[in-house]
N, C-alpha and C positions, 0 to 999 in steps of 0.2 A: 504494500500500500504506500504509494509515493506521497510524501507530505507536501504541504504548501511551500513553494519556494521562499515565501516571506519568512517562514519560521527559522530557516538556517542561514539567511543572508548575513554575511559578516559576523557570524556567531562566534567563531574561534579566533581569538587573538594569538598571534604567533610569538610565544614567549620562549623560543628556543635557546636564548642565552641565559636563562634562569634555571635554577636547580629543579629537578635532578638532571636535566639535559645538559646544561652548561656548555653549549656550543661556543666555539670561539667566534669572534666578530665576523671575520671573512666568510667562514662557513655559513653562519647564520644569514648573512646578507645574500649569499648565493642561493641558499635554499629558499629564502623568502621570495626572491625574484622568480625562482622556478615555480613555487606555489601559485604566485599571482598569474603566471602565464598558463597554468594548467587548467584542465576542465573544471576542477573544483575551486578555482580561484574565487568565485563569488561567495564561497563559504568562509573565506579567510579574511580576518580583519587586519589591523595594522601590526607592524613589527614592534614588539615591546622592548624598549631600550632603557637602560639605566642612564640617568643624567650624566654619570661619570664616563659613559662610553659613547656619548653623542658624536663627539668629534671623530673618534675612531671609526664609527659606523659611516660617517660622511667620507672619510678617506677610503674605506673599503669600497664604497659605492663608486667613487671616482676611479679607483683602480680597476673596477670591474668593467668600465666602459672605455678604458684606455685614456682617461682624462679628457674625452671629447665633450662630456657634459650634455649629451643628447638623449639621455635616458629620462623616462618619466620619474618625477620625484617619488620617493618611497614614503608612504604614510607611516608615521611612528606614534606610538603611545609612550610617553616618557615617564619613567618611574622616578619621582623626585625623592632624593635621599636627605634633603636638608631642611625640611619643614617649610614654614611660611617664607622664610628668607630665600629658600631655593626656588620657590615659585617666582619671586621677584627677579631673581637672576635669570631664570629661564625666559622670562618675558623679553629680556634684552638679547637673547641668543638667536643667531640665525646661521644654521649649518646648511651649506649648499647641497642640494640633492635630497634633502629631507623636508617633509611637510608634517609639522606637528599637528595631529588631529585630536590628541587627548593627552592629559597629564594625570598621573596617579600619585596620590600623596597620602601617607598613613598618619593617623593621629597617634602620637607617642606619649603625650602627657596623660598618663593614666589617672593622675590625681585631679585633673580638670579637663575631661574630654570635651565638654561644651565650650570652654574658653579656647581650647586648641582648635576646635572646629571653626569658631568665630574668626580666629587669626588666619586660618586657611581661606575662609570665604573672603576676607578682606584682601589678602594677597592675590587671590585668583582674579580679582577685578582688573589687575594689570595685564592679564592675558587677553589675547584676541577673542572676540565674541564667538568665533567659530571653533574654539578649542574646548572640548568637553573636559571637565575636571571631576575625577572620581576620587572620593575620599574614603580610605579604608578605615572602617569603624571597628575597633576591637571589642570583643565581648567582655566588657568590664563594667563596673558600676558607673551609671550615668550614660551608658551608650545610647539609650533611647532618646534622651534629651539632645545628645550630640547629633543623632540622626535628624531630629527635627530642625536643628540649627543648619545642617547641611541642606536640607530641603528648602528651608526659608531663604537660603542664600542662592538658590537656583543651581546648585551643583548636583552631583550624582554620588551614590553610595558605592561601596566596594566591600564584599564579604570574602573572608578567607575560608575556603571550604576544605582545606587539607594542608599537608606539609610533609616534611621529611620524617617527622616522628609520629608514631601512632596517636599521641595525645593532641597533635595539631589538627586532627580531623574531628570536627564537631559531631556530637551525637545527632541522630535524626530528630530528637526532641528539641535540642538547642537550635539546630539549623532551621527547623520549622518555625520556631518562635521568632528567630531573626527575620526570616522571610515574611512572616505575618506582620511584624512591626513596619517593615519597609513598604509592604503593599498598602497597609492601612495609612501610612504617612504619604502615600503616592510618591515615593522616592525611587526613581529608576536607579539601577545598580548594575555592576558587573561582578562576576565571581572570579576567584583566583585560587589556583593550586588544587591538585587532587581530582581533576575532572577529565581524566584521559579517556574514559569509556562511557558508553551510553547508559549502562546500568551499573549498580554498585558491585565492587569487588569485596569479597568477604574478609572480615577481620576476626579477631578472637572474640569480640563482643558483638552480637547481632545488632545491637542498637548503635554501634559505632563502627561502620564499615571501614575497611582499609582505604577505600576511595568511594566517594559518592558518584552517582551516575548523572550525566548531564540531562538525559531524558527525564529522569526522576525529578530533577530540579525544575525543568520546564513544566512538568505535570503538576508539581506542588504549587508553583506560582499561579498557574491557570486556575487551580482549585481555589486558592486563597482569593483571587480576583472575583470569583463567583460566590464567595462567602463561606468557604470551608473553614472548619475549626483548625486549631493548631494540631490537635491529635490526628485529624484526618490528613493534614499535610504531612505529618511525620510518617503516617502509614504509607503514603505515596513515595516518600523518600526512601523507605526501606524495601520497596518491592524489588525483587531480584530476578523476576521472570520477564525477559525483554518483550515477549510477544504481547503481554497485556499492555505494556507501555506503547508499543507500536499501534495496536488497535485503537488506543485512545488518541494518541497524537496524530496518527495518519488521517483521522477523520476531521481534523480541525480545518475550518475555512480560512481564507486569507484574513478576514477580519478578526477571527479568533486568534490566529497566529500573531497578528499585529498587536492585539491587546496584551499578549504575553510578552512579546519582544519590546513593547514600550516600557515594561518593567525590567526584564532581564535583558540588558543590552548586549552582553557578550561574556565569554569566560576566557581566561588566559590558559594556554596549554603549551608546555615545552616540547610536545611531540604531536603536531597538528595532524599527522597522518593517522594517528590512532582513532580520533573521533570520526574522521572521514571514512576510514575503513569500516567502522561500526555502522555508520549510517548506510553505507552501500550494502553491507552484509544483511542488514535488517530490511532492505528494500525501501527505505524512506527517501533515499537519494539514488538516482540511476546514473551510472557512468556511461557516457556516450559510446556507442559501438565503434 
């Protein structure tokens, strides 16, 4: 059952330079250019780049075209590592060959998440209006108020859905609650880490999978938009039978898909071929003959 093309358009951000992939800059740029030219290019979002490697990415791009400068600029989402001050610095940077379409900045002041969010909102005003700013909101005391501050400032949220250690992956109950708050606040967001596959991969605790599934995430968001409870969303996040997910998602119309994607903008993945392969294997996306 082929899904609506609107559901997967630019869904997977290419985070090949981040753990656990850790591709070097030249390889990541070459691979991303290949992805963009491939049949599945419409599924792939920007190249995710640390602000500390922006110049190196620009040099790798220049080297790849022999210095001619005739290639299309690469869209990048820049991970800001320096808080509000880093956003101000980024506003003044211009790297040839790169087009900054998004910036990702994490709240790090766990004692004052709301104040931290307010500082990010203020600094983000210096960026171009066409740059989307995603604010990573840690699951810590006061995170709901911080999310409200981000929404009021016209920015976007970001949820960490996994990591290198088992404890970095939120339980289905925790993730469902986070999704519920963001949907209720009407705060669009992206997800990051641990979403390599369409369905969950098992961990030692059934309530805390080793990795969450991105189809489960889409299904949970759709249910919450329609008024589902947190426990119902958690149940959807925990489903490990892909066919049930396919039957649900494959029947969504373009408008239903659009309502979901207005909330869940994308997710970062260090190995974008994994989700593409899963979508093809499930019949939700068809590779041209």
